[in-house]
N, C-alpha and C positions, 0 to 999 in steps of 0.2 A: 432414554434421553434421545434426542434427535441426532442423527448422523454419528452416533456413538462409535460405530465400527471404523470411522474415518479419523478418529482422534489420534494424533501422532503421524498421520500420513502427510506427505508433502509432494509438491509438484516437482518435475524436472526443472532445471535451471533454464531461464529464459534470457537471452542476451538483449540488452537495450542500450542505445546510445544517447548520451546527453547532447543533443544537437542544439547548436547555437541559435538557430531560427525558432526552434520549438521553445527554447528558454525565454527568448525575447518575447514571443507571442503569449507565452504563459504569464510572464511578468506584467505585460500590458492588460491581460485579461483580468488579473487579480489587482490591478491599480497600484502596483509597487514600482515606483520610479528609481529604485536603487541602481546606481551606476555599476555596482558589482555584478549585475546580470547582464548589461548591455554594452558598456563602455570599456573597451579593451585596455586603454591607457590607464584609466582610474582603476580597474581591477588588478592590473599588473603591479601598480604602485601600492596597492593594499597589502595587508598582512597575509592575504591568501595568495598573492602572486599571480593571479589570473581570474577569468570569469568563472563564477559559480552560479548554480541553480538556486532559485528560491526555496526556502525550507519545505513546502508542501509539493514541490515538483514530483517526488516519487509516487504521487497519486496517478500520474499519467503513464506509469510503466506497466509492462505486461509481465505478470508474475506467473503465468501459466495456470494450471488448475490441478487440484488434487484428483488423481484418477478415480473415476466412478462417483465423485461428489458433484451432484448437479443441484444447484440452488434454483429456485423458481425465478423466472425473469421479472416478476413483479410481486409486490406486496410484502417485501421485506422492510424493516425499519433500521436506519442507521443508528447504532447505540453510542459508539464512541470511536475516536481515532487518535492515535498518539504516535509521534516519530521521535526516535532518539538517534542522534548522529554521533559517530565516532570522529568525523571530520567532515568538512564541506564536500559537496558533490560538484565536481568540476566539469565545466563545459568541454566537450570533445572526448570525454572518457566513456568506456564501455563499462556497463554494470550488468552483473549476473544476478537475476532476481528469482526468488522462490516464494512460495506460500505454503503454510502448514496450518492445519486445523489443530490448535493447541489444546482446546477444551470445549466441552459441550455440557450444558446443564439446563434444568427446567426450573421455573419458578411460577408459582401460581399468582395471577394477576387479577384485576378487577373484572376483566372481560375473559377470563379463561387462562389455560396454561400457555405460558410463553417459553420459547426455547431461545437459549442464548449461545451463540457460536463465537468463539474467541479465536481469531486468526493471527497469526504472526507472519509478517512479509519481511524479507531480508533483501539487502543489496549489497553486493560485494564486488570488488575489483575482479578482473580476469584472472588474477594471481591468488585469489581467495581471501584478501584483506576486507573485513567488514566495514562498510561505509555507514549504513543505517539499519534500523530495525523499526518496523511499525507494528502496532498492536491495534487491531480493529475488532469491534464488537458488532455483530449483526443479530437483530432481535426478530424472531419468527412468531407471528401471532397464531392463535389457535385456529383461526379460519385458513391461514396459509399452510399451517401444519396439517390439517385434514386433507387438503389437496395433495400435499407431499406423501402422506401415508396411505393415500388412497382410500 
């Protein structure tokens, strides 16, 4: 299995800030006009009590890297992405993020052996409260696999 020796390994925590301007630009880029992301008054009067980030905003965070695990810069296929929240992500808060290679397996495809890498990414408050968990699947084609394995 591809990268089998890295299964269960995770990165050091990386601090990220949910910055107001970045949230505004992100909301504009995805075309989401919700006032919960940009209008302080409307957000303060909402059930959240303040500005929050769009649900997919954690894609912009730095999660660090699993030591020694180097994916090729091109040729990977995005398999899936899922985010589960414990609570909203608030503008202005610091988030400690990590990534872990949770699982690796192979599957024979029509064009050869495919490698599947399942990553878990987490975001926590600076005091350790879990805010969100993402699950990402990356697919490695046989052609890319040959480059990796040399």
